[in-house]
N, C-alpha and C positions, 0 to 999 in steps of 0.2 A: 364602555369597558369590555363588553363582550367581544368586540373586534380584536382587542389585544390578546385575549385568550385563544383566539382561533388563528393565530399567525400561520400563514401559508395553507390554511384550510384543512389541517390535519388534526386528528384526535390527540389530546394531550398524552394519554397512556401510550399511544403508538410512538409519539415523538420521543418519549423517554426511552422506550425499547430500541428504536432505531438509532438514537444517539449513542446508546451503550454499545451497540454493534459497531457503529462508525468509530467510536473511540478505541475499540479494540483494533480495528483496521488502522486507525491513525497510529497507535502504538507500534504496530507491526511495520508500518511504512517508515517510521522513524528508525527502527532497528534495521530495516532493509537499506535505508539511506546510509547508515553508519557502516553496514556490511560492505556496501559498494565503495565507500570512501576508503575503508581499510584495504580492500582488494586493489583499488586504484593506487594507493601508496605502496603496497607491498609486492605487487606482481613482479615476477622476474622471468627470464627465459627468452627464447627465440621470438615469442609473440608479444614481447613487452610493449613495443610501441602501439601495436594494434589494440591490445587489451587495456593498456593504460588510458588511451583515448576513449575507448568504448565504455569503460567503467565510469569515466568522468561524464560522458554523455548521459549515462543511466542515472548517476546520482543527481545530476542537474535536473533531469526529468522527475526524479523522486521528490525533490524539494517542491516542485510545482504541484504534484499530487498531494503531498502533505498539506499544502496550503488549501487546495480545493476541498479536501476532506474536512479540515478544521472549519472552513467557511460554511460548509454544508451543515455541520453541527451547530454553528452559531445561527444559521438561518432557521434551524429548528428550535431556537430559543434555549439551547443548552451550551455548556462550556466544554470546549475541547481540552483533552489532556495536554499538559504543556511542561511537565518536568521529566527529567531522565528517570527519576524514581517511579513516576506514573507509567512511563513506557515500559520499564523493566517488569513492573508488577502486572501489566496487562498484555504483554506480548505473547504471541503463540508461536512465532517463527524462531528458528535457530539463529543464534549469534554466530557469525563466521569470524573466527579469530586466528590471526597469524598464519594466513594462507598466502603463500607466495607462488605456488604452482597454478598457472592459468587454468588448466583443465580441471583441477580439483575445485578451484573457485567457481568455475562455470557450472560444474555439477551441483555444488552446494547452492548456488544462485537459482538454478532450475528447481531444486527441491523447495526453496523458499517461495519462489513464484507460484509453484503449484499449490502451496499452502495458502497463499494470498488468494488464488483463484477459488479455492473452496469457500473461503469467507465471503468473497465478492459474490459468488453465485447464490449463497444463502441470503445475503443482503438484497440482491436483485429480486429474488423470489418474494421475500418478505415485503420489500418496498412496492413491488408490483401488485401484490395481493392487497395492499393498503392504499392504492391509487396515489402513491408518492412518486410522481414522474421525475422530480428533481433528483432524488437519490437514485432512482432506477437508471436515469440517463448517465449520471456520474459513474456508477459502477459498471454499467454496460460498456462504456468507453474504456474503462480500465481493463475489463476482461478481454475485449477485442485486441487491445495493444499488447497485453501480456501473452495471449495465445500466440501471436505473431512473434514476439520476442523469444518465447520458449522454443518455437520451431527454429528460429535463427541460431540460438545458442546451442541447441542439440546438433545442428548441422556443423558447427565448428568442432564438435567432439568426434565426428566420424572420420 
């Protein structure tokens, strides 16, 4: 039975704490996904085709990230949040609503990505301090991709 209590070799109190942090990140990624869907549907203007396609690419990627975060929580023997009510109660990022202007949408998206980066860096530090390579690798990859995306999005606003 002791083997069952030491799933992935991490302390139970740590697994509760990191799962809570990951669930907040999961809620924010679900909001991020919906923000991207809304911008994809509502964008207008001269950059419509470019942004419509880019927002679709980004929300498709966000669905994969949501799945990875949820599966990490399950790996840690905890349950991922899975209702819209849960997401709204636990989110920290801004809901982007009724934005049709591409530049405005991009600016709001950059703000939210920066908020996600703050969380991910905290999770990276916490997981690294607790020898949780699985969580650290997951968020490290997220950070690297988001930093590059922010640079690219900022470049479109210049």
